[in-house]
N, C-alpha and C positions, 0 to 999 in steps of 0.2 A: 504493500499500499503506500502511495507517494505522500510526500509531505503536504501536497496540495490537498488531497482528500482529508488528511488528518486535520488540517486547519479548518477545512469546511465543516467537518463534523463537530469540531470544537467551537466553532462560530455558532452553529445550530444549537449546540448544548448550552452555551451561554445565553442565548436568546431565550431559550426554554426555561432555563433556571431563573432568569431575571423575571420572566411571567409568573412562574410558580411562586416565587418569593413575594411578589406584588399582587398575587391574584385577588386577594380581597379588597384592594384598593383599585382594581380595574374595573372600567365600565364594560358592559356585556360584549360588544363587539371585539374588544381586545383579550377577553377571556377565551372567546371563539378562536382568537389568533393564536394564543398561548397553547391551547389544546392542539391546534394544527401544526405548531412548531414541534411539539412533542411526537406527534404522528410522523411527520415529516422526517425527523431525525431516525426514528425507528425504521420507517420504509426504506430510507437511503442506505442505511447500514445493511439491511436485509438484501437489498438490490446488489449491493457490493459483494456480499458474501456469495449470493447466487451466481454472479458474474465470474467469481473467482473458482468456485466449486463446481458449478454446472456449465460455465461458459455461456449462460443464458439468463437473463433477468427480465425479459419482456413482460411476463405476468405480473411482476412487481410494479413495473413502470406504468401498466394500465391501471392498476389500483391506485397509485400515487397520483396519476393524473386526474381521476375522478374524485379522490378524496380532496385534492387541493381545489378544484373548481367548486365543489360543495362548500368547503369551509371559507374560501375567499368570498363567495357569493354570499354566504350568511353573514360574513363580517360587514359587507356592503348593506345588506338588508337592514342591519342594525344602525348603521350610520346615516342612512337617508331618512328625510322627514316626509318626503311626499309618499302618500299611500299607494297612488297608482304605480309608482316605481317599485315600492317594497312588494307589491303584489306581483309586479312583472318578474321581479327576481325569483320569487317563490315559484312561479310558473316556469321560469327558465331553468331552475335546478331540477325540476321534475322532467322537462324536455330533454335536457342535456344528460341526464342520468339514463334515460331511454336510449339516447343516441349512443351514449359510451358503450352500453350493452350490445347494441346492434353493431356498431363499429368493431368491438372486440371479438364478437362471434362470427362476423362474416365479411367485414370490410377490411380490417386489419387485425387478423387473428391474434389473441393474446399469447398464444405460445411462441410466436416467432417474430411479429412486426411491431416496430414502434408506433404508439398511437398519435401520429402526427395530425390526423383528422381532429381528434379531440384536443390536442394542444392548440392548434391554430384557432378552433373555435373558441376555446377558453381565452386565449389571448385577445380576441377581438371583443369578448365580453368585458374583459378586465379594463380594456382601453375605453370603451363606452362608458362603463360604470365610474372609472377615474375621472373622466371629463365631466360627467354629469355631477359628480360629488365636488369638484372644483367649481362648478357653476353655483352649487348649493352654498358653498363657502363664500362666493362673492355676493350672493343674494341675502345671506344671513351672516354678515360679517361679526366678529367677536372682538370685545375689547381687550384683547391679549396678543401679544407678538405672535405672529404665524409660526416662528420657529419654535415656540414653545407649545404648539398645538400637535398632539399626537397624530391627529386625523391628517394633517398636512404631510407628515413624514410617511405615514402608512400609504397615502394615496400617491404620493411622489414615487415611492418605491413600486408601487404597482403600475404606474404609468411608464416609468423607466424600463422595467422588466418586460412589459407586455409588448412595448414597441420594438425593443431590441431582439426580442425572441423572433420576430419576423425576419429581421437581417440576419440572424444567425441561421435559421433554417435555409434562408436563401443562399448564403454562402456555403453552407454544407452541401447542397445540391450542386452548387457550381464546382467545388472542389472535388466532389466524387465523380462528376461528370468528366473533369479533365484529368482525373488521376493525380491530383496534387496532394501535398503533405497537409493534413488537417489540423496540425498542431496549433497553428496560430488560432484555428476557429475554437479549439478547446481551451486555450488560455484566454481568449476573449470572452467565451461563454462563463468560464470559471469566474473571471473578474466581475462579470455583471452579477453573478449569483452572489458573490461575496459582498457586493455593494448593496444589492437587494436585502439580504438577510441583515446587513448592518443597520440599514434604514428602518427595518421592521423592529429590530432590537431597540432603536432609539425610540420609536413610536410606543413601545410597550413600557419603555423606561420611564418616560414622561407622562404617560396616562395617569390619570386620577379621577376617579368618580366624584370627588368633592370640588373639582375644578369647573368653572363655568364654560370652558372649552369643550367639555365633553358632554354637555346637555344637547345631545342629538336626538 
């Protein structure tokens, strides 16, 4: 196991521990996020073990992708004020869960293929949710510095990650097609992941259910 993977797992563990220690002081969306961090760490470790022992971790990746879209969507559900948007998110969770099962069974089999269909669909949803949430923040500004708002850091992380994922997938396809060394793509994606979870960690660290900034 490389130093990169170890540092990645350590970062996930730190973010999860921060959430667990501060759990009682967190608002509901960030409690959901903390649970997701724990599940993500567990699933990532299982995926790595499967890759080393069985040379295959596609089934775990399918599960991870579905778990992430459900929990990130639930986090957004609790952050939005608009009832129509909240209802749409719940409907979306049901529909994308159905799609995930169809994709895993017939389109991109769970035992062999990477679930790119689900990943791309998820990133589109995250981008839409993040833009809508930024709009909500503009419509309902709070009397507190934006850098002290956990919602800002969470939403920034989601927008950064969702938009760069498209670039990453596009570059991977290009490198595979032209038989090029994809090490640079791995390093790029790894860096984005580290930034993403660091921002998530900041959002959990500064979240407080007694602060006006969390009255969503």
